[in-house]
Biopython code that builds the backbone (N, CA, C, O; Angstrom):
import numpy as np
from Bio.PDB.StructureBuilder import StructureBuilder

atoms = [
    (1, "MET", "N", (75.973, -81.020, 3.274)),
    (1, "MET", "CA", (77.603, -81.641, 2.445)),
    (1, "MET", "C", (78.781, -82.317, 3.568)),
    (1, "MET", "O", (78.544, -81.838, 4.677)),
    (2, "ASN", "N", (79.421, -82.833, 3.595)),
    (2, "ASN", "CA", (80.042, -83.624, 4.949)),
    (2, "ASN", "C", (81.271, -83.810, 3.985)),
    (2, "ASN", "O", (80.754, -84.588, 3.183)),
    (3, "ILE", "N", (82.414, -83.636, 3.577)),
    (3, "ILE", "CA", (82.989, -83.784, 2.419)),
    (3, "ILE", "C", (84.863, -83.419, 3.184)),
    (3, "ILE", "O", (85.387, -82.341, 3.463)),
    (4, "LYS", "N", (85.464, -85.022, 3.314)),
    (4, "LYS", "CA", (86.081, -85.408, 3.856)),
    (4, "LYS", "C", (87.349, -85.764, 2.961)),
    (4, "LYS", "O", (86.790, -86.275, 1.991)),
    (5, "PRO", "N", (88.487, -85.800, 2.736)),
    (5, "PRO", "CA", (89.786, -86.450, 2.270)),
    (5, "PRO", "C", (89.576, -87.842, 2.329)),
    (5, "PRO", "O", (89.232, -88.393, 3.374)),
    (6, "ILE", "N", (89.833, -88.670, 0.874)),
    (6, "ILE", "CA", (89.949, -89.871, 1.021)),
    (6, "ILE", "C", (91.232, -90.372, 1.538)),
    (6, "ILE", "O", (92.110, -90.079, 0.726)),
    (7, "ARG", "N", (91.703, -91.002, 2.543)),
    (7, "ARG", "CA", (93.342, -91.382, 3.229)),
    (7, "ARG", "C", (93.234, -92.817, 2.861)),
    (7, "ARG", "O", (94.111, -93.382, 2.207)),
    (8, "ASN", "N", (92.111, -93.429, 3.301)),
    (8, "ASN", "CA", (92.427, -95.161, 3.258)),
    (8, "ASN", "C", (91.312, -95.727, 2.682)),
    (8, "ASN", "O", (90.344, -95.045, 2.347)),
    (9, "TYR", "N", (91.390, -97.273, 2.500)),
    (9, "TYR", "CA", (90.404, -98.016, 1.873)),
    (9, "TYR", "C", (89.087, -97.915, 2.495)),
    (9, "TYR", "O", (88.033, -97.775, 1.875)),
    (10, "ASP", "N", (89.242, -98.011, 4.022)),
    (10, "ASP", "CA", (87.667, -97.477, 4.576)),
    (10, "ASP", "C", (86.947, -96.203, 3.846)),
    (10, "ASP", "O", (85.772, -96.101, 3.493)),
    (11, "ASP", "N", (87.934, -95.338, 3.741)),
    (11, "ASP", "CA", (87.363, -93.816, 3.355)),
    (11, "ASP", "C", (86.954, -94.199, 2.176)),
    (11, "ASP", "O", (85.773, -93.863, 2.271)),
    (12, "LEU", "N", (87.042, -94.589, 1.285)),
    (12, "LEU", "CA", (87.048, -94.643, -0.170)),
    (12, "LEU", "C", (85.723, -95.360, 0.119)),
    (12, "LEU", "O", (84.653, -94.755, 0.051)),
    (13, "ARG", "N", (85.819, -96.766, 0.468)),
    (13, "ARG", "CA", (84.324, -97.269, 0.830)),
    (13, "ARG", "C", (83.109, -96.575, 1.335)),
    (13, "ARG", "O", (81.928, -96.682, 1.006)),
    (14, "ALA", "N", (83.793, -95.729, 2.347)),
    (14, "ALA", "CA", (81.938, -94.634, 2.338)),
    (14, "ALA", "C", (82.216, -93.811, 1.185)),
    (14, "ALA", "O", (81.124, -93.573, 0.669)),
    (15, "ALA", "N", (82.837, -93.440, 0.743)),
    (15, "ALA", "CA", (82.722, -92.421, -0.165)),
    (15, "ALA", "C", (81.962, -93.298, -1.183)),
    (15, "ALA", "O", (80.968, -92.709, -1.607)),
    (16, "PHE", "N", (82.138, -94.538, -1.702)),
    (16, "PHE", "CA", (81.239, -95.080, -2.628)),
    (16, "PHE", "C", (80.194, -95.305, -2.353)),
    (16, "PHE", "O", (79.413, -95.270, -3.303)),
    (17, "GLU", "N", (79.644, -95.621, -1.083)),
    (17, "GLU", "CA", (78.370, -95.912, -0.373)),
    (17, "GLU", "C", (77.436, -94.270, -0.354)),
    (17, "GLU", "O", (76.241, -94.058, -0.556)),
    (18, "ARG", "N", (78.360, -93.489, -0.086)),
    (18, "ARG", "CA", (77.775, -92.046, 0.132)),
    (18, "ARG", "C", (77.088, -91.590, -1.234)),
    (18, "ARG", "O", (76.093, -90.882, -1.386)),
    (19, "LEU", "N", (78.159, -92.390, -2.476)),
    (19, "LEU", "CA", (78.034, -91.718, -4.042)),
    (19, "LEU", "C", (76.930, -93.017, -4.518)),
    (19, "LEU", "O", (76.352, -92.900, -5.598)),
    (20, "GLU", "N", (76.782, -93.745, -4.003)),
    (20, "GLU", "CA", (75.481, -94.508, -4.411)),
    (20, "GLU", "C", (73.867, -94.337, -3.805)),
    (20, "GLU", "O", (72.915, -94.952, -4.287)),
    (21, "ALA", "N", (73.785, -93.573, -2.887)),
    (21, "ALA", "CA", (72.694, -93.018, -2.222)),
    (21, "ALA", "C", (72.344, -91.684, -3.150)),
    (21, "ALA", "O", (71.153, -91.395, -3.271)),
    (22, "ILE", "N", (73.298, -90.902, -3.778)),
    (22, "ILE", "CA", (72.894, -89.940, -4.307)),
    (22, "ILE", "C", (73.131, -90.168, -6.009)),
    (22, "ILE", "O", (72.677, -89.464, -6.911)),
    (23, "PHE", "N", (73.626, -90.866, -6.078)),
    (23, "PHE", "CA", (74.187, -91.080, -8.065)),
    (23, "PHE", "C", (72.630, -90.096, -8.491)),
    (23, "PHE", "O", (72.749, -88.883, -8.665)),
    (24, "GLN", "N", (71.861, -90.471, -8.564)),
    (24, "GLN", "CA", (70.584, -89.785, -9.126)),
    (24, "GLN", "C", (70.210, -88.642, -8.568)),
    (24, "GLN", "O", (69.013, -88.354, -8.542)),
    (25, "ALA", "N", (70.970, -87.974, -8.141)),
    (25, "ALA", "CA", (70.304, -86.548, -7.727)),
    (25, "ALA", "C", (70.555, -85.667, -8.553)),
    (25, "ALA", "O", (71.538, -85.581, -9.290)),
    (26, "GLU", "N", (69.380, -84.756, -8.424)),
    (26, "GLU", "CA", (68.721, -83.788, -9.520)),
    (26, "GLU", "C", (69.920, -82.680, -9.896)),
    (26, "GLU", "O", (70.570, -82.009, -9.094)),
    (27, "ALA", "N", (69.999, -82.688, -11.051)),
    (27, "ALA", "CA", (71.122, -81.285, -11.114)),
    (27, "ALA", "C", (70.642, -79.680, -10.471)),
    (27, "ALA", "O", (69.547, -79.120, -10.530)),
    (28, "GLY", "N", (71.990, -79.214, -9.830)),
    (28, "GLY", "CA", (71.627, -77.772, -9.257)),
    (28, "GLY", "C", (71.498, -78.066, -8.247)),
    (28, "GLY", "O", (71.253, -77.035, -7.621)),
    (29, "THR", "N", (71.505, -79.212, -7.356)),
    (29, "THR", "CA", (70.631, -79.492, -6.235)),
    (29, "THR", "C", (72.235, -79.668, -5.221)),
    (29, "THR", "O", (73.329, -80.099, -5.584)),
    (30, "ALA", "N", (71.755, -79.100, -3.776)),
    (30, "ALA", "CA", (73.438, -79.772, -2.918)),
    (30, "ALA", "C", (73.571, -80.876, -3.302)),
    (30, "ALA", "O", (74.748, -81.217, -3.410)),
    (31, "GLU", "N", (72.660, -81.784, -3.626)),
    (31, "GLU", "CA", (73.064, -83.413, -3.535)),
    (31, "GLU", "C", (74.122, -83.402, -4.616)),
    (31, "GLU", "O", (75.294, -83.680, -4.358)),
    (32, "ALA", "N", (73.567, -82.973, -6.221)),
    (32, "ALA", "CA", (74.299, -83.632, -7.303)),
    (32, "ALA", "C", (75.821, -82.801, -6.898)),
    (32, "ALA", "O", (76.889, -83.409, -6.973)),
    (33, "ASP", "N", (75.751, -81.477, -6.504)),
    (33, "ASP", "CA", (77.257, -80.943, -5.879)),
    (33, "ASP", "C", (78.119, -81.656, -4.916)),
    (33, "ASP", "O", (79.318, -81.713, -4.644)),
    (34, "GLU", "N", (77.182, -82.096, -4.576)),
    (34, "GLU", "CA", (78.209, -83.315, -3.279)),
    (34, "GLU", "C", (78.797, -84.754, -4.571)),
    (34, "GLU", "O", (79.947, -85.077, -4.867)),
    (35, "MET", "N", (77.677, -85.231, -4.992)),
    (35, "MET", "CA", (78.481, -86.453, -6.087)),
    (35, "MET", "C", (79.608, -85.311, -6.400)),
    (35, "MET", "O", (80.542, -84.929, -5.694)),
    (36, "GLU", "N", (79.196, -84.903, -7.699)),
    (36, "GLU", "CA", (79.867, -84.269, -8.421)),
    (36, "GLU", "C", (82.049, -83.988, -7.693)),
    (36, "GLU", "O", (83.120, -84.209, -8.259)),
    (37, "VAL", "N", (81.774, -83.554, -6.572)),
    (37, "VAL", "CA", (83.404, -83.771, -5.531)),
    (37, "VAL", "C", (83.069, -85.191, -5.382)),
    (37, "VAL", "O", (83.800, -85.723, -6.218)),
    (38, "LEU", "N", (82.361, -86.162, -4.782)),
    (38, "LEU", "CA", (83.027, -87.168, -4.203)),
    (38, "LEU", "C", (83.617, -88.394, -5.795)),
    (38, "LEU", "O", (84.214, -89.469, -5.747)),
    (39, "VAL", "N", (83.119, -87.611, -6.987)),
    (39, "VAL", "CA", (83.155, -88.529, -8.022)),
    (39, "VAL", "C", (84.657, -88.192, -8.408)),
    (39, "VAL", "O", (85.395, -88.781, -9.198)),
    (40, "THR", "N", (84.928, -86.923, -7.520)),
    (40, "THR", "CA", (86.408, -86.192, -8.415)),
    (40, "THR", "C", (87.259, -86.723, -7.023)),
    (40, "THR", "O", (88.478, -86.658, -7.183)),
    (41, "LEU", "N", (86.892, -87.154, -5.900)),
    (41, "LEU", "CA", (88.274, -87.469, -4.640)),
    (41, "LEU", "C", (88.235, -88.773, -5.171)),
    (41, "LEU", "O", (89.278, -89.278, -5.588)),
    (42, "ILE", "N", (87.090, -89.428, -5.212)),
    (42, "ILE", "CA", (87.176, -90.857, -5.398)),
    (42, "ILE", "C", (88.113, -91.164, -6.705)),
    (42, "ILE", "O", (89.068, -91.919, -6.525)),
    (43, "GLU", "N", (87.873, -90.570, -8.134)),
    (43, "GLU", "CA", (89.311, -90.802, -9.273)),
    (43, "GLU", "C", (90.550, -89.980, -8.602)),
    (43, "GLU", "O", (91.717, -90.338, -8.760)),
    (44, "VAL", "N", (90.226, -89.001, -7.943)),
    (44, "VAL", "CA", (92.186, -89.110, -7.680)),
    (44, "VAL", "C", (92.353, -89.635, -6.559)),
    (44, "VAL", "O", (93.084, -88.818, -6.000)),
    (45, "TYR", "N", (92.118, -90.678, -5.655)),
    (45, "TYR", "CA", (92.508, -91.388, -4.752)),
    (45, "TYR", "C", (93.103, -92.782, -5.485)),
    (45, "TYR", "O", (94.191, -93.345, -5.356)),
    (46, "GLU", "N", (91.695, -93.161, -6.473)),
    (46, "GLU", "CA", (92.161, -94.661, -7.404)),
    (46, "GLU", "C", (93.309, -93.891, -8.380)),
    (46, "GLU", "O", (94.282, -94.608, -8.612)),
    (47, "SER", "N", (93.326, -93.301, -8.646)),
    (47, "SER", "CA", (94.244, -92.515, -9.758)),
    (47, "SER", "C", (95.319, -92.887, -8.587)),
    (47, "SER", "O", (95.251, -94.098, -8.374)),
    (48, "LYS", "N", (95.885, -92.515, -8.102)),
    (48, "LYS", "CA", (97.263, -92.594, -6.800)),
    (48, "LYS", "C", (97.784, -94.180, -6.518)),
    (48, "LYS", "O", (98.843, -94.733, -6.816)),
    (49, "HIS", "N", (96.895, -94.540, -5.998)),
    (49, "HIS", "CA", (96.875, -96.138, -5.181)),
    (49, "HIS", "C", (96.486, -97.081, -6.721)),
    (49, "HIS", "O", (97.329, -97.850, -7.183)),
    (50, "TYR", "N", (95.101, -96.885, -7.404)),
    (50, "TYR", "CA", (95.633, -98.304, -8.353)),
    (50, "TYR", "C", (95.412, -97.382, -9.203)),
    (50, "TYR", "O", (94.374, -96.720, -9.179)),
    (51, "PRO", "N", (96.694, -97.148, -10.387)),
    (51, "PRO", "CA", (97.141, -96.549, -11.561)),
    (51, "PRO", "C", (97.006, -97.805, -12.556)),
    (51, "PRO", "O", (97.269, -98.985, -12.323)),
    (52, "ILE", "N", (96.635, -97.352, -13.454)),
    (52, "ILE", "CA", (96.324, -98.044, -14.552)),
    (52, "ILE", "C", (97.189, -97.945, -15.774)),
    (52, "ILE", "O", (97.081, -97.134, -16.694)),
    (53, "HIS", "N", (97.831, -98.649, -15.666)),
    (53, "HIS", "CA", (99.321, -98.368, -16.831)),
    (53, "HIS", "C", (99.170, -98.489, -18.276)),
    (53, "HIS", "O", (98.543, -99.523, -18.505)),
    (54, "PRO", "N", (99.559, -97.709, -19.631)),
    (54, "PRO", "CA", (98.950, -98.287, -20.747)),
    (54, "PRO", "C", (99.491, -99.691, -20.843)),
    (54, "PRO", "O", (100.245, -100.079, -19.951)),
    (55, "ALA", "N", (99.016, -100.895, -22.358)),
    (55, "ALA", "CA", (99.463, -101.518, -22.534)),
    (55, "ALA", "C", (100.296, -101.371, -23.381)),
    (55, "ALA", "O", (100.241, -100.520, -24.269)),
    (56, "THR", "N", (101.516, -102.490, -23.155)),
    (56, "THR", "CA", (102.115, -102.621, -23.990)),
    (56, "THR", "C", (101.657, -102.704, -26.199)),
    (56, "THR", "O", (100.680, -103.340, -26.596)),
    (57, "PRO", "N", (102.332, -102.163, -26.894)),
    (57, "PRO", "CA", (102.030, -103.010, -28.367)),
    (57, "PRO", "C", (101.803, -104.392, -28.551)),
    (57, "PRO", "O", (101.030, -104.860, -29.388)),
    (58, "ILE", "N", (102.650, -105.185, -27.570)),
    (58, "ILE", "CA", (102.357, -106.657, -27.727)),
    (58, "ILE", "C", (101.129, -106.911, -27.339)),
    (58, "ILE", "O", (100.363, -107.554, -28.056)),
    (59, "GLU", "N", (100.664, -106.273, -25.740)),
    (59, "GLU", "CA", (99.706, -106.919, -25.399)),
    (59, "GLU", "C", (98.781, -106.031, -26.098)),
    (59, "GLU", "O", (97.676, -106.477, -25.790)),
    (60, "ALA", "N", (98.618, -105.077, -26.825)),
    (60, "ALA", "CA", (97.463, -104.257, -27.458)),
    (60, "ALA", "C", (97.325, -105.395, -28.480)),
    (60, "ALA", "O", (96.157, -105.758, -28.345)),
    (61, "ILE", "N", (97.791, -106.010, -29.256)),
    (61, "ILE", "CA", (97.983, -106.784, -30.777)),
    (61, "ILE", "C", (97.325, -108.278, -29.912)),
    (61, "ILE", "O", (96.484, -108.983, -30.469)),
    (62, "LYS", "N", (97.745, -108.532, -28.797)),
    (62, "LYS", "CA", (96.859, -109.964, -28.415)),
    (62, "LYS", "C", (95.423, -109.407, -28.003)),
    (62, "LYS", "O", (94.436, -109.771, -28.642)),
    (63, "PHE", "N", (95.327, -108.647, -27.081)),
    (63, "PHE", "CA", (93.924, -108.203, -27.386)),
    (63, "PHE", "C", (93.354, -108.425, -28.062)),
    (63, "PHE", "O", (92.677, -109.443, -28.201)),
    (64, "CYS", "N", (93.492, -107.150, -28.976)),
    (64, "CYS", "CA", (93.018, -107.547, -30.463)),
    (64, "CYS", "C", (92.716, -108.960, -30.866)),
    (64, "CYS", "O", (91.527, -109.281, -30.859)),
    (65, "MET", "N", (93.604, -109.849, -31.213)),
    (65, "MET", "CA", (94.103, -111.115, -31.752)),
    (65, "MET", "C", (92.216, -111.840, -31.159)),
    (65, "MET", "O", (91.243, -112.180, -31.832)),
    (66, "ASP", "N", (92.466, -111.801, -29.593)),
    (66, "ASP", "CA", (91.445, -112.117, -28.956)),
    (66, "ASP", "C", (89.928, -111.705, -28.783)),
    (66, "ASP", "O", (88.887, -112.347, -28.652)),
    (67, "GLN", "N", (90.168, -110.685, -28.824)),
    (67, "GLN", "CA", (88.482, -109.638, -29.797)),
    (67, "GLN", "C", (87.724, -110.387, -30.461)),
    (67, "GLN", "O", (86.744, -111.087, -30.205)),
    (68, "GLN", "N", (88.557, -110.043, -31.714)),
    (68, "GLN", "CA", (88.465, -110.595, -33.605)),
    (68, "GLN", "C", (88.733, -112.472, -33.279)),
    (68, "GLN", "O", (88.332, -113.052, -34.289)),
    (69, "GLY", "N", (89.209, -113.409, -32.329)),
    (69, "GLY", "CA", (89.430, -114.615, -32.810)),
    (69, "GLY", "C", (90.430, -114.738, -33.646)),
    (69, "GLY", "O", (90.406, -115.827, -34.218)),
    (70, "LEU", "N", (91.574, -113.842, -34.040)),
    (70, "LEU", "CA", (92.557, -114.136, -35.039)),
    (70, "LEU", "C", (93.310, -114.834, -34.352)),
    (70, "LEU", "O", (93.500, -114.835, -33.135)),
    (71, "THR", "N", (93.695, -115.372, -35.074)),
    (71, "THR", "CA", (95.575, -116.549, -34.509)),
    (71, "THR", "C", (96.883, -115.531, -35.287)),
    (71, "THR", "O", (96.843, -114.444, -35.863)),
    (72, "ALA", "N", (97.930, -116.435, -34.988)),
    (72, "ALA", "CA", (99.293, -115.879, -35.282)),
    (72, "ALA", "C", (99.460, -115.495, -36.817)),
    (72, "ALA", "O", (99.806, -114.382, -37.213)),
    (73, "ARG", "N", (99.099, -116.811, -37.780)),
    (73, "ARG", "CA", (98.721, -116.706, -38.776)),
    (73, "ARG", "C", (98.219, -115.487, -39.593)),
    (73, "ARG", "O", (98.681, -114.934, -40.592)),
    (74, "ASP", "N", (97.048, -115.238, -38.786)),
    (74, "ASP", "CA", (96.583, -114.059, -39.359)),
    (74, "ASP", "C", (96.910, -112.911, -39.475)),
    (74, "ASP", "O", (96.335, -112.170, -40.272)),
    (75, "LEU", "N", (97.980, -112.481, -38.649)),
    (75, "LEU", "CA", (99.011, -111.384, -38.532)),
    (75, "LEU", "C", (100.364, -111.323, -39.822)),
    (75, "LEU", "O", (101.182, -110.506, -40.246)),
    (76, "GLU", "N", (99.985, -112.632, -40.048)),
    (76, "GLU", "CA", (101.508, -112.066, -41.370)),
    (76, "GLU", "C", (101.030, -111.152, -42.285)),
    (76, "GLU", "O", (101.925, -110.472, -42.789)),
    (77, "PRO", "N", (99.541, -110.836, -42.790)),
    (77, "PRO", "CA", (99.668, -109.734, -43.952)),
    (77, "PRO", "C", (99.766, -108.727, -43.085)),
    (77, "PRO", "O", (99.687, -107.644, -43.664)),
    (78, "TYR", "N", (99.896, -108.650, -42.014)),
    (78, "TYR", "CA", (100.434, -106.938, -41.358)),
    (78, "TYR", "C", (102.344, -107.209, -40.640)),
    (78, "TYR", "O", (103.358, -106.524, -40.781)),
    (79, "ILE", "N", (102.165, -108.108, -40.127)),
    (79, "ILE", "CA", (104.177, -108.133, -39.681)),
    (79, "ILE", "C", (104.461, -108.889, -40.386)),
    (79, "ILE", "O", (105.395, -109.386, -39.757)),
    (80, "GLY", "N", (104.392, -109.552, -41.470)),
    (80, "GLY", "CA", (105.320, -110.693, -42.208)),
    (80, "GLY", "C", (105.131, -112.292, -41.947)),
    (80, "GLY", "O", (104.078, -112.735, -41.488)),
    (81, "ALA", "N", (105.892, -112.856, -42.175)),
    (81, "ALA", "CA", (106.388, -114.429, -42.459)),
    (81, "ALA", "C", (105.963, -114.786, -41.144)),
    (81, "ALA", "O", (106.298, -113.979, -40.277)),
    (82, "SER", "N", (105.118, -116.082, -40.651)),
    (82, "SER", "CA", (105.073, -116.488, -39.507)),
    (82, "SER", "C", (105.909, -116.340, -38.629)),
    (82, "SER", "O", (105.509, -115.681, -37.670)),
    (83, "GLY", "N", (107.464, -116.891, -38.556)),
    (83, "GLY", "CA", (108.275, -116.633, -37.969)),
    (83, "GLY", "C", (108.591, -114.795, -37.481)),
    (83, "GLY", "O", (108.741, -114.580, -36.278)),
    (84, "ARG", "N", (108.655, -113.796, -38.300)),
    (84, "ARG", "CA", (108.541, -113.142, -37.874)),
    (84, "ARG", "C", (107.258, -112.717, -36.611)),
    (84, "ARG", "O", (107.437, -112.192, -35.513)),
    (85, "VAL", "N", (106.146, -113.105, -37.167)),
    (85, "VAL", "CA", (105.122, -112.548, -36.471)),
    (85, "VAL", "C", (105.488, -113.454, -34.986)),
    (85, "VAL", "O", (105.024, -112.973, -33.953)),
    (86, "SER", "N", (106.137, -114.481, -34.898)),
    (86, "SER", "CA", (106.427, -115.247, -33.396)),
    (86, "SER", "C", (107.619, -114.418, -32.169)),
    (86, "SER", "O", (107.725, -114.289, -30.950)),
    (87, "GLU", "N", (108.535, -113.908, -33.743)),
    (87, "GLU", "CA", (109.359, -112.965, -32.845)),
    (87, "GLU", "C", (108.666, -111.612, -32.079)),
    (87, "GLU", "O", (108.925, -111.258, -30.929)),
    (88, "VAL", "N", (107.819, -111.020, -32.912)),
    (88, "VAL", "CA", (106.889, -109.424, -32.583)),
    (88, "VAL", "C", (106.440, -110.245, -31.441)),
    (88, "VAL", "O", (106.995, -109.912, -30.394)),
    (89, "LEU", "N", (105.362, -111.492, -31.299)),
    (89, "LEU", "CA", (104.633, -111.774, -29.923)),
    (89, "LEU", "C", (105.167, -111.781, -29.020)),
    (89, "LEU", "O", (104.974, -111.125, -27.996)),
    (90, "ASN", "N", (106.508, -113.103, -29.441)),
    (90, "ASN", "CA", (106.967, -113.032, -27.724)),
    (90, "ASN", "C", (108.355, -111.519, -27.270)),
    (90, "ASN", "O", (109.133, -111.806, -26.360)),
    (91, "GLY", "N", (108.473, -110.500, -27.747)),
    (91, "GLY", "CA", (108.964, -109.486, -27.480)),
    (91, "GLY", "C", (110.447, -110.005, -28.128)),
    (91, "GLY", "O", (111.351, -109.881, -27.301)),
    (92, "LYS", "N", (110.787, -110.431, -29.132)),
    (92, "LYS", "CA", (111.476, -110.361, -30.041)),
    (92, "LYS", "C", (112.321, -109.590, -30.627)),
    (92, "LYS", "O", (113.502, -109.310, -30.421)),
    (93, "ARG", "N", (111.587, -109.299, -31.352)),
    (93, "ARG", "CA", (111.610, -107.990, -32.337)),
    (93, "ARG", "C", (110.686, -106.945, -32.251)),
    (93, "ARG", "O", (109.575, -107.320, -31.877)),
    (94, "GLY", "N", (110.799, -105.738, -32.483)),
    (94, "GLY", "CA", (110.020, -104.763, -32.140)),
    (94, "GLY", "C", (108.972, -104.282, -33.425)),
    (94, "GLY", "O", (108.526, -105.382, -33.750)),
    (95, "LEU", "N", (108.465, -103.506, -34.137)),
    (95, "LEU", "CA", (107.670, -103.162, -34.804)),
    (95, "LEU", "C", (108.042, -102.176, -35.433)),
    (95, "LEU", "O", (108.192, -101.066, -34.923)),
    (96, "SER", "N", (108.249, -102.465, -36.684)),
    (96, "SER", "CA", (109.068, -101.032, -37.711)),
    (96, "SER", "C", (107.333, -100.355, -37.911)),
    (96, "SER", "O", (106.224, -100.890, -37.928)),
    (97, "LEU", "N", (107.863, -98.798, -38.051)),
    (97, "LEU", "CA", (106.515, -98.312, -38.810)),
    (97, "LEU", "C", (105.662, -98.860, -39.856)),
    (97, "LEU", "O", (104.486, -98.516, -39.970)),
    (98, "SER", "N", (106.031, -99.414, -40.357)),
    (98, "SER", "CA", (105.384, -100.015, -42.055)),
    (98, "SER", "C", (104.862, -101.090, -40.618)),
    (98, "SER", "O", (103.777, -100.720, -40.170)),
    (99, "MET", "N", (105.257, -101.884, -40.141)),
    (99, "MET", "CA", (104.310, -103.170, -39.180)),
    (99, "MET", "C", (102.837, -102.539, -38.431)),
    (99, "MET", "O", (101.760, -103.134, -38.438)),
    (100, "ILE", "N", (103.121, -101.068, -37.742)),
    (100, "ILE", "CA", (102.708, -100.565, -37.091)),
    (100, "ILE", "C", (101.445, -99.934, -37.750)),
    (100, "ILE", "O", (100.355, -99.952, -37.177)),
    (101, "LYS", "N", (101.654, -99.319, -39.102)),
    (101, "LYS", "CA", (101.034, -98.471, -40.214)),
    (101, "LYS", "C", (99.851, -99.974, -40.645)),
    (101, "LYS", "O", (98.629, -99.880, -40.526)),
    (102, "ARG", "N", (100.330, -100.832, -40.973)),
    (102, "ARG", "CA", (99.530, -101.981, -41.590)),
    (102, "ARG", "C", (98.609, -102.396, -40.536)),
    (102, "ARG", "O", (97.406, -102.505, -40.775)),
    (103, "LEU", "N", (99.079, -102.623, -39.435)),
    (103, "LEU", "CA", (98.308, -103.083, -37.860)),
    (103, "LEU", "C", (97.236, -102.419, -37.578)),
    (103, "LEU", "O", (96.130, -102.957, -37.531)),
    (104, "HIS", "N", (97.456, -101.067, -37.341)),
    (104, "HIS", "CA", (96.357, -99.562, -37.494)),
    (104, "HIS", "C", (95.124, -99.767, -38.428)),
    (104, "HIS", "O", (93.920, -99.917, -38.217)),
    (105, "ASP", "N", (96.071, -99.704, -39.781)),
    (105, "ASP", "CA", (95.383, -99.895, -40.736)),
    (105, "ASP", "C", (94.143, -101.087, -40.743)),
    (105, "ASP", "O", (92.956, -101.071, -40.417)),
    (106, "GLY", "N", (94.929, -101.968, -41.208)),
    (106, "GLY", "CA", (94.072, -103.558, -40.980)),
    (106, "GLY", "C", (92.844, -104.103, -40.208)),
    (106, "GLY", "O", (91.770, -104.621, -40.511)),
    (107, "LEU", "N", (93.631, -103.673, -38.826)),
    (107, "LEU", "CA", (93.178, -104.371, -37.394)),
    (107, "LEU", "C", (92.137, -103.117, -36.621)),
    (107, "LEU", "O", (91.161, -103.325, -35.900)),
    (108, "ARG", "N", (92.644, -101.950, -36.995)),
    (108, "ARG", "CA", (92.032, -100.823, -36.274)),
    (108, "ARG", "C", (92.186, -100.733, -34.655)),
    (108, "ARG", "O", (91.288, -100.692, -33.814)),
    (109, "ILE", "N", (93.899, -100.712, -34.438)),
    (109, "ILE", "CA", (94.403, -101.015, -33.169)),
    (109, "ILE", "C", (95.056, -99.319, -33.285)),
    (109, "ILE", "O", (95.692, -98.810, -34.208)),
    (110, "PRO", "N", (94.737, -98.890, -32.334)),
    (110, "PRO", "CA", (94.655, -97.455, -32.114)),
    (110, "PRO", "C", (96.702, -97.094, -32.212)),
    (110, "PRO", "O", (97.474, -97.867, -31.646)),
    (111, "TYR", "N", (97.082, -96.185, -32.788)),
    (111, "TYR", "CA", (98.053, -95.572, -33.117)),
    (111, "TYR", "C", (99.109, -95.713, -31.400)),
    (111, "TYR", "O", (100.150, -96.343, -31.213)),
    (112, "GLU", "N", (98.483, -95.048, -30.632)),
    (112, "GLU", "CA", (98.940, -94.945, -29.393)),
    (112, "GLU", "C", (99.441, -96.103, -28.745)),
    (112, "GLU", "O", (100.176, -96.187, -27.761)),
    (113, "SER", "N", (98.941, -96.958, -29.432)),
    (113, "SER", "CA", (98.539, -98.630, -28.107)),
    (113, "SER", "C", (100.033, -98.961, -29.135)),
    (113, "SER", "O", (100.928, -99.442, -28.439)),
    (114, "LEU", "N", (100.333, -98.828, -30.264)),
    (114, "LEU", "CA", (101.550, -99.618, -31.206)),
    (114, "LEU", "C", (102.294, -98.861, -30.159)),
    (114, "LEU", "O", (102.876, -99.561, -29.331)),
    (115, "LEU", "N", (102.383, -97.624, -30.039)),
    (115, "LEU", "CA", (103.169, -96.558, -30.396)),
    (115, "LEU", "C", (103.803, -96.479, -28.944)),
    (115, "LEU", "O", (104.706, -95.693, -28.662)),
    (116, "ALA", "N", (103.234, -97.377, -28.053)),
    (116, "ALA", "CA", (103.342, -97.526, -26.422)),
    (116, "ALA", "C", (104.678, -97.741, -25.805)),
    (116, "ALA", "O", (105.238, -98.824, -25.974)),
    (117, "GLY", "N", (105.226, -96.814, -25.115)),
    (117, "GLY", "CA", (106.584, -97.112, -24.974)),
    (117, "GLY", "C", (108.153, -96.729, -25.926)),
    (117, "GLY", "O", (109.324, -96.874, -25.576)),
    (118, "ALA", "N", (107.727, -96.344, -26.871)),
    (118, "ALA", "CA", (108.799, -95.739, -27.786)),
    (118, "ALA", "C", (108.946, -94.488, -27.940)),
    (118, "ALA", "O", (109.824, -94.057, -28.688)),
]
sb = StructureBuilder()
sb.init_structure("model")
sb.init_model(0)
sb.init_chain("A")
sb.init_seg("    ")
for serial, (resi, resn, name, xyz) in enumerate(atoms, 1):
    if name == "N":
        sb.init_residue(resn, " ", resi, " ")
    sb.init_atom(name, np.array(xyz, "f"), 0.0, 1.0, " ", f" {name:<3s}", serial, name[0])
structure = sb.get_structure()
């Protein structure tokens, strides 16, 4: 096993190539141990250099709308009149706790997404 830190994109690419070669390693072998170490090194490098930030509540709502084929009018039971829906979707009005609860219960949007940045 020849493990070294991942310091740049070329190191990352080489780590992925090696990981691909040993990905089906049998548990308990040296290659399986190497695979675990490579996965950890890759995860650390990627989280540092390519962080994924949590979605904002508006992004979560819009994603849900896209996935479920909903329109702004479909949000009225959860948010209120069309003007209020528009204000929320345009970021001019925040979500109230009752809106958050209705969106969570009715559309199954996770509380974590609806409360992000609160």
